N, CA, C and O atoms as a Tripos MOL2 file, in Angstrom:
@<TRIPOS>MOLECULE
protein
  240   239    60     0     0
PROTEIN
NO_CHARGES

@<TRIPOS>ATOM
      1 N         -23.3600  -47.5850  -14.9360 N.3       1 MET1
      2 CA        -23.7040  -47.1030  -16.2630 C.3       1 MET1
      3 C         -23.2090  -45.6670  -16.4050 C.2       1 MET1
      4 O         -23.3950  -44.8370  -15.5160 O.2       1 MET1
      5 N         -22.5770  -45.3970  -17.5380 N.am      2 PHE2
      6 CA        -22.0430  -44.0740  -17.8030 C.3       2 PHE2
      7 C         -23.0390  -43.2380  -18.5880 C.2       2 PHE2
      8 O         -23.7630  -43.7580  -19.4380 O.2       2 PHE2
      9 N         -23.0740  -41.9600  -18.3060 N.am      3 CYS3
     10 CA        -23.8080  -41.0440  -19.1660 C.3       3 CYS3
     11 C         -22.7760  -40.3830  -20.0890 C.2       3 CYS3
     12 O         -21.5740  -40.5150  -19.8610 O.2       3 CYS3
     13 N         -23.2220  -39.6950  -21.0980 N.am      4 PHE4
     14 CA        -22.3090  -39.1050  -22.0790 C.3       4 PHE4
     15 C         -21.3620  -38.1060  -21.4200 C.2       4 PHE4
     16 O         -20.2030  -38.0080  -21.8240 O.2       4 PHE4
     17 N         -21.8270  -37.3620  -20.4140 N.am      5 ARG5
     18 CA        -20.9450  -36.4280  -19.7010 C.3       5 ARG5
     19 C         -19.7970  -37.1750  -19.0280 C.2       5 ARG5
     20 O         -18.6590  -36.7070  -19.0500 O.2       5 ARG5
     21 N         -20.0830  -38.3310  -18.4320 N.am      6 ASP6
     22 CA        -19.0290  -39.1360  -17.7990 C.3       6 ASP6
     23 C         -18.0250  -39.6290  -18.8370 C.2       6 ASP6
     24 O         -16.8230  -39.6620  -18.5780 O.2       6 ASP6
     25 N         -18.5140  -40.0040  -19.9940 N.am      7 ILE7
     26 CA        -17.6300  -40.4870  -21.0590 C.3       7 ILE7
     27 C         -16.7050  -39.3620  -21.5170 C.2       7 ILE7
     28 O         -15.5080  -39.5830  -21.6970 O.2       7 ILE7
     29 N         -17.2460  -38.1560  -21.7080 N.am      8 LEU8
     30 CA        -16.4120  -37.0190  -22.1010 C.3       8 LEU8
     31 C         -15.3470  -36.7490  -21.0410 C.2       8 LEU8
     32 O         -14.1790  -36.5390  -21.3680 O.2       8 LEU8
     33 N         -15.7510  -36.7540  -19.7790 N.am      9 ARG9
     34 CA        -14.8150  -36.5040  -18.6720 C.3       9 ARG9
     35 C         -13.7150  -37.5600  -18.6480 C.2       9 ARG9
     36 O         -12.5410  -37.2280  -18.4830 O.2       9 ARG9
     37 N         -14.0860  -38.8270  -18.8110 N.am     10 THR10
     38 CA        -13.1160  -39.9230  -18.8030 C.3      10 THR10
     39 C         -12.1480  -39.8120  -19.9810 C.2      10 THR10
     40 O         -10.9760  -40.1680  -19.8580 O.2      10 THR10
     41 N         -12.6320  -39.3230  -21.1090 N.am     11 ALA11
     42 CA        -11.7880  -39.1680  -22.2930 C.3      11 ALA11
     43 C         -10.8920  -37.9320  -22.2150 C.2      11 ALA11
     44 O         -10.0970  -37.6850  -23.1210 O.2      11 ALA11
     45 N         -11.0170  -37.1550  -21.1350 N.am     12 GLY12
     46 CA        -10.1870  -35.9620  -20.9890 C.3      12 GLY12
     47 C         -10.7030  -34.7690  -21.7600 C.2      12 GLY12
     48 O          -9.9460  -33.8440  -22.0570 O.2      12 GLY12
     49 N         -11.9810  -34.7780  -22.0880 N.am     13 LEU13
     50 CA        -12.5820  -33.6690  -22.8200 C.3      13 LEU13
     51 C         -13.3810  -32.7920  -21.8660 C.2      13 LEU13
     52 O         -13.7850  -33.2360  -20.7910 O.2      13 LEU13
     53 N         -13.6030  -31.5550  -22.2610 N.am     14 ALA14
     54 CA        -14.4070  -30.6380  -21.4620 C.3      14 ALA14
     55 C         -15.8480  -31.1290  -21.4320 C.2      14 ALA14
     56 O         -16.3340  -31.7040  -22.4060 O.2      14 ALA14
     57 N         -16.5200  -30.9050  -20.3290 N.am     15 VAL15
     58 CA        -17.8980  -31.3530  -20.1570 C.3      15 VAL15
     59 C         -18.8150  -30.1370  -20.2690 C.2      15 VAL15
     60 O         -18.6910  -29.2020  -19.4780 O.2      15 VAL15
     61 N         -19.7320  -30.1320  -21.2360 N.am     16 PRO16
     62 CA        -20.6280  -28.9860  -21.3930 C.3      16 PRO16
     63 C         -21.5900  -28.8750  -20.2170 C.2      16 PRO16
     64 O         -21.9700  -29.8740  -19.6060 O.2      16 PRO16
     65 N         -21.9690  -27.6520  -19.9190 N.am     17 GLN17
     66 CA        -22.8560  -27.4030  -18.7870 C.3      17 GLN17
     67 C         -24.3340  -27.4850  -19.1590 C.2      17 GLN17
     68 O         -25.1690  -27.7870  -18.3070 O.2      17 GLN17
     69 N         -24.6650  -27.2210  -20.4160 N.am     18 THR18
     70 CA        -26.0750  -27.2190  -20.8020 C.3      18 THR18
     71 C         -26.4150  -28.4700  -21.6070 C.2      18 THR18
     72 O         -25.5630  -29.0420  -22.2870 O.2      18 THR18
     73 N         -27.6650  -28.8760  -21.5150 N.am     19 ASP19
     74 CA        -28.1250  -30.0300  -22.2910 C.3      19 ASP19
     75 C         -28.0930  -29.7450  -23.7890 C.2      19 ASP19
     76 O         -27.8490  -30.6500  -24.5870 O.2      19 ASP19
     77 N         -28.3380  -28.4930  -24.1730 N.am     20 GLU20
     78 CA        -28.3100  -28.1220  -25.5930 C.3      20 GLU20
     79 C         -26.9120  -28.3070  -26.1770 C.2      20 GLU20
     80 O         -26.7580  -28.8620  -27.2650 O.2      20 GLU20
     81 N         -25.9000  -27.8450  -25.4580 N.am     21 ALA21
     82 CA        -24.5190  -28.0180  -25.9170 C.3      21 ALA21
     83 C         -24.1480  -29.4950  -25.9540 C.2      21 ALA21
     84 O         -23.4680  -29.9490  -26.8750 O.2      21 ALA21
     85 N         -24.5940  -30.2370  -24.9560 N.am     22 LEU22
     86 CA        -24.3110  -31.6680  -24.9060 C.3      22 LEU22
     87 C         -24.9090  -32.3810  -26.1230 C.2      22 LEU22
     88 O         -24.2650  -33.2520  -26.7060 O.2      22 LEU22
     89 N         -26.1180  -32.0210  -26.5030 N.am     23 LEU23
     90 CA        -26.7780  -32.6340  -27.6500 C.3      23 LEU23
     91 C         -26.0310  -32.3190  -28.9540 C.2      23 LEU23
     92 O         -25.8760  -33.1950  -29.8050 O.2      23 LEU23
     93 N         -25.5670  -31.0690  -29.1120 N.am     24 LYS24
     94 CA        -24.8010  -30.7120  -30.3150 C.3      24 LYS24
     95 C         -23.5090  -31.5140  -30.3960 C.2      24 LYS24
     96 O         -23.1240  -31.9860  -31.4660 O.2      24 LYS24
     97 N         -22.8440  -31.6630  -29.2540 N.am     25 ILE25
     98 CA        -21.5910  -32.4260  -29.2190 C.3      25 ILE25
     99 C         -21.8660  -33.8930  -29.5250 C.2      25 ILE25
    100 O         -21.1070  -34.5240  -30.2610 O.2      25 ILE25
    101 N         -22.9380  -34.4400  -28.9700 N.am     26 TRP26
    102 CA        -23.3220  -35.8350  -29.2250 C.3      26 TRP26
    103 C         -23.5420  -36.0660  -30.7220 C.2      26 TRP26
    104 O         -23.0510  -37.0450  -31.2840 O.2      26 TRP26
    105 N         -24.2780  -35.1660  -31.3580 N.am     27 HIS27
    106 CA        -24.5330  -35.3110  -32.7950 C.3      27 HIS27
    107 C         -23.2450  -35.2280  -33.6000 C.2      27 HIS27
    108 O         -23.0600  -35.9840  -34.5530 O.2      27 HIS27
    109 N         -22.3510  -34.3140  -33.2260 N.am     28 ARG28
    110 CA        -21.0800  -34.1990  -33.9570 C.3      28 ARG28
    111 C         -20.2430  -35.4590  -33.7900 C.2      28 ARG28
    112 O         -19.6220  -35.9140  -34.7500 O.2      28 ARG28
    113 N         -20.2140  -36.0250  -32.6010 N.am     29 GLU29
    114 CA        -19.4420  -37.2540  -32.3910 C.3      29 GLU29
    115 C         -20.0440  -38.4070  -33.1930 C.2      29 GLU29
    116 O         -19.3100  -39.2750  -33.6670 O.2      29 GLU29
    117 N         -21.3580  -38.4300  -33.3520 N.am     30 GLN30
    118 CA        -21.9820  -39.4370  -34.2170 C.3      30 GLN30
    119 C         -21.5490  -39.2240  -35.6690 C.2      30 GLN30
    120 O         -21.2430  -40.1850  -36.3740 O.2      30 GLN30
    121 N         -21.5240  -37.9710  -36.1140 N.am     31 GLU31
    122 CA        -21.0700  -37.6660  -37.4790 C.3      31 GLU31
    123 C         -19.6230  -38.1220  -37.6690 C.2      31 GLU31
    124 O         -19.2770  -38.6730  -38.7140 O.2      31 GLU31
    125 N         -18.7850  -37.8960  -36.6660 N.am     32 ARG32
    126 CA        -17.3780  -38.3000  -36.7490 C.3      32 ARG32
    127 C         -17.2570  -39.8170  -36.8530 C.2      32 ARG32
    128 O         -16.4560  -40.3270  -37.6370 O.2      32 ARG32
    129 N         -18.0490  -40.5360  -36.0650 N.am     33 ALA33
    130 CA        -18.0000  -42.0010  -36.1120 C.3      33 ALA33
    131 C         -18.4580  -42.5140  -37.4700 C.2      33 ALA33
    132 O         -17.8420  -43.4240  -38.0240 O.2      33 ALA33
    133 N         -19.5220  -41.9470  -38.0110 N.am     34 HIS34
    134 CA        -20.0220  -42.3820  -39.3250 C.3      34 HIS34
    135 C         -18.9990  -42.0780  -40.4110 C.2      34 HIS34
    136 O         -18.8200  -42.8690  -41.3380 O.2      34 HIS34
    137 N         -18.3290  -40.9350  -40.2990 N.am     35 ALA35
    138 CA        -17.3110  -40.5880  -41.2920 C.3      35 ALA35
    139 C         -16.1230  -41.5380  -41.2170 C.2      35 ALA35
    140 O         -15.5970  -41.9630  -42.2460 O.2      35 ALA35
    141 N         -15.7060  -41.8680  -40.0080 N.am     36 ALA36
    142 CA        -14.5210  -42.7120  -39.8280 C.3      36 ALA36
    143 C         -14.7580  -44.1400  -40.3040 C.2      36 ALA36
    144 O         -13.8670  -44.7630  -40.8820 O.2      36 ALA36
    145 N         -15.9560  -44.6540  -40.0610 N.am     37 TYR37
    146 CA        -16.2320  -46.0520  -40.3800 C.3      37 TYR37
    147 C         -17.0180  -46.2390  -41.6640 C.2      37 TYR37
    148 O         -17.4230  -47.3540  -41.9910 O.2      37 TYR37
    149 N         -17.2340  -45.1540  -42.3910 N.am     38 GLY38
    150 CA        -17.9550  -45.2590  -43.6550 C.3      38 GLY38
    151 C         -17.1450  -46.0110  -44.6970 C.2      38 GLY38
    152 O         -15.9340  -46.1830  -44.5620 O.2      38 GLY38
    153 N         -17.8330  -46.4540  -45.7330 N.am     39 ASN39
    154 CA        -17.1480  -47.1500  -46.8050 C.3      39 ASN39
    155 C         -17.4950  -46.4480  -48.1050 C.2      39 ASN39
    156 O         -18.5830  -46.6660  -48.6370 O.2      39 ASN39
    157 N         -16.6170  -45.6200  -48.6320 N.am     40 PRO40
    158 CA        -15.2700  -45.3120  -48.1690 C.3      40 PRO40
    159 C         -15.2980  -44.2790  -47.0360 C.2      40 PRO40
    160 O         -16.2580  -43.5190  -46.9120 O.2      40 PRO40
    161 N         -14.2390  -44.2550  -46.2090 N.am     41 PRO41
    162 CA        -14.1850  -43.2810  -45.1180 C.3      41 PRO41
    163 C         -14.1960  -41.8530  -45.6520 C.2      41 PRO41
    164 O         -13.6570  -41.5750  -46.7240 O.2      41 PRO41
    165 N         -14.8110  -40.9580  -44.8980 N.am     42 ARG42
    166 CA        -14.8500  -39.5410  -45.2590 C.3      42 ARG42
    167 C         -13.9520  -38.7690  -44.2990 C.2      42 ARG42
    168 O         -13.5970  -39.2850  -43.2390 O.2      42 ARG42
    169 N         -13.5800  -37.5420  -44.6550 N.am     43 PRO43
    170 CA        -12.8050  -36.7220  -43.7170 C.3      43 PRO43
    171 C         -13.6220  -36.4750  -42.4440 C.2      43 PRO43
    172 O         -14.8350  -36.2750  -42.5050 O.2      43 PRO43
    173 N         -12.9500  -36.4910  -41.3020 N.am     44 LEU44
    174 CA        -13.6310  -36.2770  -40.0250 C.3      44 LEU44
    175 C         -13.9450  -34.8050  -39.8240 C.2      44 LEU44
    176 O         -13.0740  -33.9570  -40.0180 O.2      44 LEU44
    177 N         -15.1760  -34.4840  -39.4380 N.am     45 PRO45
    178 CA        -15.4680  -33.0980  -39.0660 C.3      45 PRO45
    179 C         -14.7420  -32.7700  -37.7580 C.2      45 PRO45
    180 O         -14.4770  -33.6760  -36.9680 O.2      45 PRO45
    181 N         -14.4220  -31.5220  -37.5160 N.am     46 PRO46
    182 CA        -13.7130  -31.1800  -36.2750 C.3      46 PRO46
    183 C         -14.5970  -31.4140  -35.0560 C.2      46 PRO46
    184 O         -15.8250  -31.3810  -35.1380 O.2      46 PRO46
    185 N         -13.9440  -31.6490  -33.9290 N.am     47 ARG47
    186 CA        -14.6850  -31.8160  -32.6710 C.3      47 ARG47
    187 C         -15.2410  -30.4800  -32.2250 C.2      47 ARG47
    188 O         -14.6370  -29.4350  -32.4650 O.2      47 ARG47
    189 N         -16.3930  -30.5170  -31.5770 N.am     48 LEU48
    190 CA        -16.9920  -29.2990  -31.0280 C.3      48 LEU48
    191 C         -16.5680  -29.0620  -29.5870 C.2      48 LEU48
    192 O         -16.7630  -27.9700  -29.0550 O.2      48 LEU48
    193 N         -15.9940  -30.0660  -28.9580 N.am     49 VAL49
    194 CA        -15.6360  -29.9670  -27.5440 C.3      49 VAL49
    195 C         -14.1140  -29.9370  -27.4140 C.2      49 VAL49
    196 O         -13.4270  -30.7770  -27.9960 O.2      49 VAL49
    197 N         -13.5780  -28.9670  -26.6480 N.am     50 PRO50
    198 CA        -12.1310  -28.9190  -26.4500 C.3      50 PRO50
    199 C         -11.6990  -29.9350  -25.3970 C.2      50 PRO50
    200 O         -12.5290  -30.4930  -24.6800 O.2      50 PRO50
    201 N         -10.3950  -30.1670  -25.3150 N.am     51 THR51
    202 CA         -9.9030  -31.0030  -24.2250 C.3      51 THR51
    203 C         -10.1130  -30.2540  -22.9130 C.2      51 THR51
    204 O         -10.2860  -29.0350  -22.9110 O.2      51 THR51
    205 N         -10.0990  -30.9730  -21.8140 N.am     52 ALA52
    206 CA        -10.3290  -30.3590  -20.5100 C.3      52 ALA52
    207 C          -9.2530  -29.3160  -20.2060 C.2      52 ALA52
    208 O          -9.5530  -28.2750  -19.6210 O.2      52 ALA52
    209 N          -8.0040  -29.5820  -20.5970 N.am     53 SER53
    210 CA         -6.9260  -28.6200  -20.3220 C.3      53 SER53
    211 C          -7.0890  -27.3560  -21.1630 C.2      53 SER53
    212 O          -6.7790  -26.2630  -20.6880 O.2      53 SER53
    213 N          -7.5650  -27.4780  -22.3900 N.am     54 GLN54
    214 CA         -7.8060  -26.2960  -23.2160 C.3      54 GLN54
    215 C          -8.9390  -25.4640  -22.6480 C.2      54 GLN54
    216 O          -8.8800  -24.2350  -22.6830 O.2      54 GLN54
    217 N          -9.9560  -26.1070  -22.1320 N.am     55 ALA55
    218 CA        -11.0950  -25.3870  -21.5750 C.3      55 ALA55
    219 C         -10.7300  -24.6820  -20.2670 C.2      55 ALA55
    220 O         -11.2910  -23.6350  -19.9450 O.2      55 ALA55
    221 N          -9.7820  -25.2660  -19.5110 N.am     56 ALA56
    222 CA         -9.3940  -24.6880  -18.2180 C.3      56 ALA56
    223 C          -8.4090  -23.5410  -18.3600 C.2      56 ALA56
    224 O          -8.3130  -22.6970  -17.4700 O.2      56 ALA56
    225 N          -7.6650  -23.4970  -19.4820 N.am     57 SER57
    226 CA         -6.6690  -22.4470  -19.6480 C.3      57 SER57
    227 C          -7.3520  -21.1060  -19.9160 C.2      57 SER57
    228 O          -8.3370  -21.0410  -20.6510 O.2      57 SER57
    229 N          -6.8200  -20.0330  -19.3120 N.am     58 PRO58
    230 CA         -7.4410  -18.7120  -19.5280 C.3      58 PRO58
    231 C          -7.2060  -18.2340  -20.9480 C.2      58 PRO58
    232 O          -6.1360  -18.4390  -21.5210 O.2      58 PRO58
    233 N          -8.2070  -17.6030  -21.4990 N.am     59 ARG59
    234 CA         -8.1070  -17.0590  -22.8600 C.3      59 ARG59
    235 C          -7.6950  -15.6060  -22.7830 C.2      59 ARG59
    236 O          -8.1720  -14.8460  -21.9390 O.2      59 ARG59
    237 N          -6.8030  -15.2370  -23.6790 N.am     60 THR60
    238 CA         -6.3470  -13.8440  -23.7070 C.3      60 THR60
    239 C          -6.7370  -13.1750  -24.9830 C.2      60 THR60
    240 O          -6.4360  -11.9970  -25.1800 O.2      60 THR60
@<TRIPOS>BOND
     1     1     2 1
     2     2     3 1
     3     3     4 2
     4     3     5 am
     5     5     6 1
     6     6     7 1
     7     7     8 2
     8     7     9 am
     9     9    10 1
    10    10    11 1
    11    11    12 2
    12    11    13 am
    13    13    14 1
    14    14    15 1
    15    15    16 2
    16    15    17 am
    17    17    18 1
    18    18    19 1
    19    19    20 2
    20    19    21 am
    21    21    22 1
    22    22    23 1
    23    23    24 2
    24    23    25 am
    25    25    26 1
    26    26    27 1
    27    27    28 2
    28    27    29 am
    29    29    30 1
    30    30    31 1
    31    31    32 2
    32    31    33 am
    33    33    34 1
    34    34    35 1
    35    35    36 2
    36    35    37 am
    37    37    38 1
    38    38    39 1
    39    39    40 2
    40    39    41 am
    41    41    42 1
    42    42    43 1
    43    43    44 2
    44    43    45 am
    45    45    46 1
    46    46    47 1
    47    47    48 2
    48    47    49 am
    49    49    50 1
    50    50    51 1
    51    51    52 2
    52    51    53 am
    53    53    54 1
    54    54    55 1
    55    55    56 2
    56    55    57 am
    57    57    58 1
    58    58    59 1
    59    59    60 2
    60    59    61 am
    61    61    62 1
    62    62    63 1
    63    63    64 2
    64    63    65 am
    65    65    66 1
    66    66    67 1
    67    67    68 2
    68    67    69 am
    69    69    70 1
    70    70    71 1
    71    71    72 2
    72    71    73 am
    73    73    74 1
    74    74    75 1
    75    75    76 2
    76    75    77 am
    77    77    78 1
    78    78    79 1
    79    79    80 2
    80    79    81 am
    81    81    82 1
    82    82    83 1
    83    83    84 2
    84    83    85 am
    85    85    86 1
    86    86    87 1
    87    87    88 2
    88    87    89 am
    89    89    90 1
    90    90    91 1
    91    91    92 2
    92    91    93 am
    93    93    94 1
    94    94    95 1
    95    95    96 2
    96    95    97 am
    97    97    98 1
    98    98    99 1
    99    99   100 2
   100    99   101 am
   101   101   102 1
   102   102   103 1
   103   103   104 2
   104   103   105 am
   105   105   106 1
   106   106   107 1
   107   107   108 2
   108   107   109 am
   109   109   110 1
   110   110   111 1
   111   111   112 2
   112   111   113 am
   113   113   114 1
   114   114   115 1
   115   115   116 2
   116   115   117 am
   117   117   118 1
   118   118   119 1
   119   119   120 2
   120   119   121 am
   121   121   122 1
   122   122   123 1
   123   123   124 2
   124   123   125 am
   125   125   126 1
   126   126   127 1
   127   127   128 2
   128   127   129 am
   129   129   130 1
   130   130   131 1
   131   131   132 2
   132   131   133 am
   133   133   134 1
   134   134   135 1
   135   135   136 2
   136   135   137 am
   137   137   138 1
   138   138   139 1
   139   139   140 2
   140   139   141 am
   141   141   142 1
   142   142   143 1
   143   143   144 2
   144   143   145 am
   145   145   146 1
   146   146   147 1
   147   147   148 2
   148   147   149 am
   149   149   150 1
   150   150   151 1
   151   151   152 2
   152   151   153 am
   153   153   154 1
   154   154   155 1
   155   155   156 2
   156   155   157 am
   157   157   158 1
   158   158   159 1
   159   159   160 2
   160   159   161 am
   161   161   162 1
   162   162   163 1
   163   163   164 2
   164   163   165 am
   165   165   166 1
   166   166   167 1
   167   167   168 2
   168   167   169 am
   169   169   170 1
   170   170   171 1
   171   171   172 2
   172   171   173 am
   173   173   174 1
   174   174   175 1
   175   175   176 2
   176   175   177 am
   177   177   178 1
   178   178   179 1
   179   179   180 2
   180   179   181 am
   181   181   182 1
   182   182   183 1
   183   183   184 2
   184   183   185 am
   185   185   186 1
   186   186   187 1
   187   187   188 2
   188   187   189 am
   189   189   190 1
   190   190   191 1
   191   191   192 2
   192   191   193 am
   193   193   194 1
   194   194   195 1
   195   195   196 2
   196   195   197 am
   197   197   198 1
   198   198   199 1
   199   199   200 2
   200   199   201 am
   201   201   202 1
   202   202   203 1
   203   203   204 2
   204   203   205 am
   205   205   206 1
   206   206   207 1
   207   207   208 2
   208   207   209 am
   209   209   210 1
   210   210   211 1
   211   211   212 2
   212   211   213 am
   213   213   214 1
   214   214   215 1
   215   215   216 2
   216   215   217 am
   217   217   218 1
   218   218   219 1
   219   219   220 2
   220   219   221 am
   221   221   222 1
   222   222   223 1
   223   223   224 2
   224   223   225 am
   225   225   226 1
   226   226   227 1
   227   227   228 2
   228   227   229 am
   229   229   230 1
   230   230   231 1
   231   231   232 2
   232   231   233 am
   233   233   234 1
   234   234   235 1
   235   235   236 2
   236   235   237 am
   237   237   238 1
   238   238   239 1
   239   239   240 2
@<TRIPOS>SUBSTRUCTURE
     1 MET1         2 RESIDUE 1 A MET
     2 PHE2         6 RESIDUE 1 A PHE
     3 CYS3        10 RESIDUE 1 A CYS
     4 PHE4        14 RESIDUE 1 A PHE
     5 ARG5        18 RESIDUE 1 A ARG
     6 ASP6        22 RESIDUE 1 A ASP
     7 ILE7        26 RESIDUE 1 A ILE
     8 LEU8        30 RESIDUE 1 A LEU
     9 ARG9        34 RESIDUE 1 A ARG
    10 THR10       38 RESIDUE 1 A THR
    11 ALA11       42 RESIDUE 1 A ALA
    12 GLY12       46 RESIDUE 1 A GLY
    13 LEU13       50 RESIDUE 1 A LEU
    14 ALA14       54 RESIDUE 1 A ALA
    15 VAL15       58 RESIDUE 1 A VAL
    16 PRO16       62 RESIDUE 1 A PRO
    17 GLN17       66 RESIDUE 1 A GLN
    18 THR18       70 RESIDUE 1 A THR
    19 ASP19       74 RESIDUE 1 A ASP
    20 GLU20       78 RESIDUE 1 A GLU
    21 ALA21       82 RESIDUE 1 A ALA
    22 LEU22       86 RESIDUE 1 A LEU
    23 LEU23       90 RESIDUE 1 A LEU
    24 LYS24       94 RESIDUE 1 A LYS
    25 ILE25       98 RESIDUE 1 A ILE
    26 TRP26      102 RESIDUE 1 A TRP
    27 HIS27      106 RESIDUE 1 A HIS
    28 ARG28      110 RESIDUE 1 A ARG
    29 GLU29      114 RESIDUE 1 A GLU
    30 GLN30      118 RESIDUE 1 A GLN
    31 GLU31      122 RESIDUE 1 A GLU
    32 ARG32      126 RESIDUE 1 A ARG
    33 ALA33      130 RESIDUE 1 A ALA
    34 HIS34      134 RESIDUE 1 A HIS
    35 ALA35      138 RESIDUE 1 A ALA
    36 ALA36      142 RESIDUE 1 A ALA
    37 TYR37      146 RESIDUE 1 A TYR
    38 GLY38      150 RESIDUE 1 A GLY
    39 ASN39      154 RESIDUE 1 A ASN
    40 PRO40      158 RESIDUE 1 A PRO
    41 PRO41      162 RESIDUE 1 A PRO
    42 ARG42      166 RESIDUE 1 A ARG
    43 PRO43      170 RESIDUE 1 A PRO
    44 LEU44      174 RESIDUE 1 A LEU
    45 PRO45      178 RESIDUE 1 A PRO
    46 PRO46      182 RESIDUE 1 A PRO
    47 ARG47      186 RESIDUE 1 A ARG
    48 LEU48      190 RESIDUE 1 A LEU
    49 VAL49      194 RESIDUE 1 A VAL
    50 PRO50      198 RESIDUE 1 A PRO
    51 THR51      202 RESIDUE 1 A THR
    52 ALA52      206 RESIDUE 1 A ALA
    53 SER53      210 RESIDUE 1 A SER
    54 GLN54      214 RESIDUE 1 A GLN
    55 ALA55      218 RESIDUE 1 A ALA
    56 ALA56      222 RESIDUE 1 A ALA
    57 SER57      226 RESIDUE 1 A SER
    58 PRO58      230 RESIDUE 1 A PRO
    59 ARG59      234 RESIDUE 1 A ARG
    60 THR60      238 RESIDUE 1 A THR
């Protein structure tokens, strides 16, 4: 059985360290799914979680 952190990791997304951040990301992904499959579809809100490579790259 996968937990949401495992799913994010498998999808190549950064994995949040805190439960609070994880919950915010979970809610946003639910909003994205509802927007995508709504009738009529709505514009997708942006993701709150970066890809794993974006999170690993140093910020300048």
